[in-house]
KOLSE-923902 format. One record per residue (C-alpha): x, y, z; residue number from 0; chain; residue in one letter. Coordinates in steps of 0.5 Angstrom, whole numbers, always signed. Each point is the difference from the previous one (the first is absolute). Layout:
BEGIN
<rec <X; Y; Z>; NUM; A; A>;
...
// end
This chain:
BEGIN
<rec <+189; +231; +190>; 0; A; M>;
<rec <-3; +7; -3>; 1; A; T>;
<rec <-5; +0; +5>; 2; A; W>;
<rec <+4; +0; +6>; 3; A; F>;
<rec <+5; +5; -3>; 4; A; N>;
<rec <-5; +5; -1>; 5; A; K>;
<rec <-2; +0; +8>; 6; A; L>;
<rec <+3; +5; +4>; 7; A; P>;
<rec <+6; -2; +3>; 8; A; R>;
<rec <-3; +0; +7>; 9; A; L>;
<rec <-5; -5; -2>; 10; A; V>;
<rec <+5; -4; -3>; 11; A; Q>;
<rec <+4; -1; +7>; 12; A; I>;
<rec <-6; -1; +4>; 13; A; I>;
<rec <-3; -5; -5>; 14; A; L>;
<rec <+7; -4; +1>; 15; A; L>;
<rec <+0; +1; +8>; 16; A; L>;
<rec <-6; -3; +1>; 17; A; I>;
<rec <+2; -8; +1>; 18; A; P>;
<rec <-6; -4; -4>; 19; A; V>;
<rec <-1; +6; -5>; 20; A; V>;
<rec <+7; +1; -2>; 21; A; N>;
<rec <+0; -8; -2>; 22; A; W>;
<rec <-6; +1; -4>; 23; A; V>;
<rec <+3; +7; -3>; 24; A; V>;
<rec <+7; -4; -1>; 25; A; E>;
<rec <-3; -6; -4>; 26; A; I>;
<rec <-5; +4; -4>; 27; A; I>;
<rec <+6; +5; -2>; 28; A; V>;
<rec <+5; -5; -1>; 29; A; R>;
<rec <-4; -5; -4>; 30; A; W>;
<rec <-3; +5; -4>; 31; A; G>;
<rec <+6; +3; -2>; 32; A; T>;
<rec <+3; -7; -2>; 33; A; F>;
<rec <-6; -2; -4>; 34; A; F>;
<rec <+0; +7; -4>; 35; A; K>;
<rec <+8; +0; -1>; 36; A; K>;
<rec <+2; -8; +2>; 37; A; G>;
<rec <+7; -2; +1>; 38; A; G>;
<rec <+4; -5; +5>; 39; A; V>;
<rec <+2; +5; +5>; 40; A; V>;
<rec <-7; +3; +1>; 41; A; R>;
<rec <-3; -7; +0>; 42; A; F>;
<rec <+5; -2; +6>; 43; A; I>;
<rec <-1; +7; +3>; 44; A; I>;
<rec <-8; -2; +0>; 45; A; C>;
<rec <+1; -7; +3>; 46; A; L>;
<rec <+4; +3; +6>; 47; A; V>;
<rec <-5; +6; +1>; 48; A; V>;
<rec <-5; -5; +0>; 49; A; T>;
<rec <+3; -4; +5>; 50; A; I>;
<rec <+3; +5; +5>; 51; A; F>;
<rec <-4; +6; -2>; 52; A; G>;
<rec <-1; +3; +6>; 53; A; V>;
<rec <+7; +1; +2>; 54; A; V>;
<rec <+2; +2; -8>; 55; A; I>;
<rec <-6; +5; +1>; 56; A; G>;
<rec <+3; +4; +6>; 57; A; W>;
<rec <+7; +0; -4>; 58; A; L>;
<rec <-4; +3; -6>; 59; A; D>;
<rec <-3; +5; +5>; 60; A; A>;
<rec <+7; +2; +2>; 61; A; I>;
<rec <+2; +0; -7>; 62; A; W>;
<rec <-6; +4; -3>; 63; A; C>;
<rec <+2; +5; +5>; 64; A; L>;
<rec <+7; +1; -2>; 65; A; L>;
<rec <+0; -1; -7>; 66; A; F>;
<rec <-8; +1; -2>; 67; A; K>;
<rec <+0; -7; -3>; 68; A; K>;
<rec <-1; -7; +2>; 69; A; L>;
<rec <+6; -5; +1>; 70; A; L>;
<rec <+2; -4; -6>; 71; A; F>;
<rec <-4; +4; -5>; 72; A; Q>;
// end
């Protein structure tokens, strides 16, 4: 998660807008956060991102643009 937060905002948004790349970034960030911090809610979000990653990635791009963090983070 920290590597993603250290990236410039524009790079984060670009990574989240590219369809396959956003799914991979979402999986890495979400599962990394789950393994580091744990929690039932994070686990459910990880499963949802794994299945619907592309759509969630686009929502995260908008959320990141507006609030400077990922959705449900």
